[in-house]
C-alpha positions as CSV (number, residue, x, y, z in Angstrom):
1,M,-10.7,-1.9,-48.7
2,K,-13.4,-2.6,-46.1
3,A,-13.1,-5.1,-43.2
4,S,-15.8,-7.7,-43.1
5,G,-18.3,-7.7,-40.3
6,G,-16.7,-10.7,-38.7
7,K,-13.2,-9.2,-38.9
8,A,-14.4,-5.9,-37.4
9,F,-16.2,-7.8,-34.6
10,F,-13.0,-9.8,-33.7
11,L,-10.9,-6.6,-34.0
12,C,-13.2,-4.9,-31.5
13,I,-13.0,-7.9,-29.1
14,F,-9.2,-8.0,-29.4
15,A,-8.9,-4.2,-28.8
16,G,-11.2,-4.4,-25.7
17,I,-9.3,-7.3,-24.2
18,S,-6.0,-5.5,-24.9
19,I,-7.2,-2.3,-23.3
20,G,-8.6,-4.2,-20.3
21,L,-5.3,-6.0,-19.8
22,V,-3.2,-2.8,-19.9
23,L,-5.6,-1.2,-17.4
24,K,-5.4,-4.2,-15.1
25,L,-1.6,-4.5,-15.2
26,F,-0.7,-0.8,-14.9
27,V,-3.6,1.4,-13.9
28,I,-6.4,0.0,-11.7
29,D,-7.1,-3.2,-9.9
30,I,-10.0,-4.6,-7.7
31,V,-8.8,-6.4,-4.6
32,S,-10.7,-8.3,-1.9
33,V,-9.4,-7.5,1.6
34,Q,-8.6,-10.4,3.9
35,G,-8.3,-9.6,7.6
36,I,-9.3,-7.1,10.2
37,S,-6.2,-5.0,10.5
38,M,-7.7,-2.0,8.6
39,E,-11.1,-2.0,10.4
40,P,-13.2,0.2,10.6
41,A,-11.9,2.0,7.5
42,V,-11.7,-1.2,5.4
43,R,-13.5,-4.3,6.6
44,D,-12.7,-8.0,6.2
45,K,-13.8,-9.4,2.8
46,E,-14.6,-5.9,1.6
47,T,-13.6,-5.1,-2.0
48,V,-11.5,-2.0,-2.8
49,V,-10.4,-0.3,-5.9
50,V,-6.6,0.3,-6.1
51,C,-5.1,2.9,-8.4
52,K,-1.8,1.3,-9.4
53,A,-0.8,4.5,-11.2
54,A,-1.2,6.8,-8.2
55,Y,2.5,6.8,-7.4
56,G,4.1,5.6,-10.6
57,L,4.2,2.8,-13.1
58,S,4.2,-0.6,-11.3
59,D,6.1,-3.6,-12.5
60,P,3.2,-6.0,-13.3
61,F,5.5,-9.0,-12.9
62,G,7.5,-7.8,-9.9
63,S,6.8,-6.3,-6.5
64,G,7.9,-2.8,-7.1
65,A,7.8,0.2,-9.5
66,L,9.3,0.6,-12.9
67,F,9.4,4.3,-12.1
68,R,7.7,6.8,-9.7
69,W,6.3,10.2,-10.1
70,K,4.9,10.7,-6.6
71,N,5.3,9.3,-3.1
72,A,2.7,8.1,-0.6
73,H,1.6,10.7,2.0
74,P,0.5,10.2,5.6
75,G,-3.2,9.2,5.6
76,D,-3.0,7.4,2.3
77,I,-4.2,3.8,2.3
78,V,-1.6,1.9,0.3
79,I,-1.1,-1.6,-1.0
80,Y,2.3,-3.4,-1.1
81,T,3.7,-6.9,-0.9
82,Y,5.1,-8.6,2.2
83,K,6.1,-12.2,2.1
84,N,4.5,-12.7,-1.3
85,S,1.1,-11.4,-0.1
86,L,-0.6,-8.2,-0.9
87,V,-0.9,-6.0,2.2
88,I,-3.2,-3.0,2.8
89,K,-2.2,-0.5,5.5
90,R,-2.4,3.3,6.1
91,C,0.7,5.4,5.6
92,A,1.1,6.7,9.2
93,A,4.3,8.7,8.4
94,A,6.5,9.4,5.4
95,Q,10.2,10.2,5.0
96,G,11.4,12.8,7.4
97,D,8.5,12.6,9.9
98,S,9.7,12.6,13.5
99,L,9.2,9.5,15.6
100,E,9.0,9.8,19.4
101,F,9.5,6.6,21.4
102,S,8.6,6.0,25.0
103,S,9.2,3.1,27.3
104,D,7.9,4.7,30.5
105,T,4.5,3.0,30.8
106,G,4.8,0.4,28.1
107,Y,6.3,0.8,24.7
108,T,4.9,3.3,22.3
109,V,5.8,5.4,19.2
110,S,4.2,8.7,18.6
111,V,4.0,10.2,15.1
112,R,2.0,13.1,13.7
113,G,0.0,13.5,16.9
114,K,-1.0,9.8,17.2
115,T,0.5,7.3,19.6
116,Y,0.7,3.6,18.7
117,P,1.5,0.8,21.2
118,L,4.5,-1.4,20.6
119,T,5.7,-4.7,22.0
120,E,9.2,-4.8,23.3
121,I,10.4,-6.6,20.1
122,Q,8.8,-3.9,17.9
123,Y,10.2,-1.1,20.1
124,N,13.7,-2.5,19.7
125,L,13.3,-3.0,15.9
126,I,12.4,0.7,15.1
127,K,13.6,2.7,18.1
128,G,16.9,3.5,16.4
129,S,15.2,5.8,13.9
130,P,14.4,9.3,15.2
131,A,12.5,9.9,11.9
132,V,11.2,7.9,9.0
133,P,14.2,7.2,6.7
134,D,14.4,8.7,3.2
135,G,12.4,6.8,0.6
136,M,10.4,4.9,3.3
137,I,7.0,5.0,5.0
138,L,5.7,3.8,8.4
139,A,2.7,1.7,7.5
140,I,0.2,0.8,10.3
141,G,-3.2,-0.8,10.2
142,D,-6.1,1.3,11.5
143,N,-7.0,-1.6,13.9
144,Y,-3.4,-1.5,15.2
145,E,-4.1,-3.8,18.1
146,N,-4.8,-6.5,15.5
147,S,-2.3,-5.5,12.8
148,I,1.0,-6.9,11.7
149,D,2.6,-3.9,10.0
150,S,5.8,-1.7,10.0
151,R,6.0,-2.0,13.7
152,T,6.7,-5.7,13.2
153,Y,8.7,-5.8,10.0
154,G,10.1,-2.3,9.7
155,F,9.7,0.6,7.3
156,I,8.3,0.1,3.8
157,A,10.2,1.4,0.8
158,Q,8.2,3.9,-1.3
159,K,9.4,2.0,-4.4
160,D,7.6,-1.2,-3.1
161,I,4.2,0.5,-2.9
162,L,2.0,-0.9,-5.6
163,G,-0.9,1.5,-5.4
164,K,-3.3,3.6,-3.4
165,V,-6.8,2.6,-2.4
166,I,-9.2,5.1,-4.1
167,F,-12.6,3.5,-3.5
168,K,-14.2,0.9,-1.3
């Protein structure tokens, strides 16, 4: 039995919408960046492509992963939620990476050969960790002087990372 031309057309439309919806929910997303915290790598109002499947299968209705097959690595630009907003930052350090704190001439944390300034409050928040805890990352904006990131609200759980920026 043959499908009529009209039925075939609507079947193709339905299939296309279904495939697009699955891709949007689980595989890839296009996001417009708000703010200057990742400049110069990612500029304010720039559009980025996020691979939601880079680290695992994200829960499309929650703020975490259904299951993971890979963790973020230092250097990755990741997206996660903080206070019900999508946040884009660079993974500065991953679980087990050593953190060296200093309060000699201002507050700083050094990790993987790079030193980041800290306020006294930020210093007191994370100084108790000699290394990034298991299952966590230290997420810091490239424009770290103008970034609210892990230095302010602590480490980010790998399970809460929604994806990796793959194109801008």
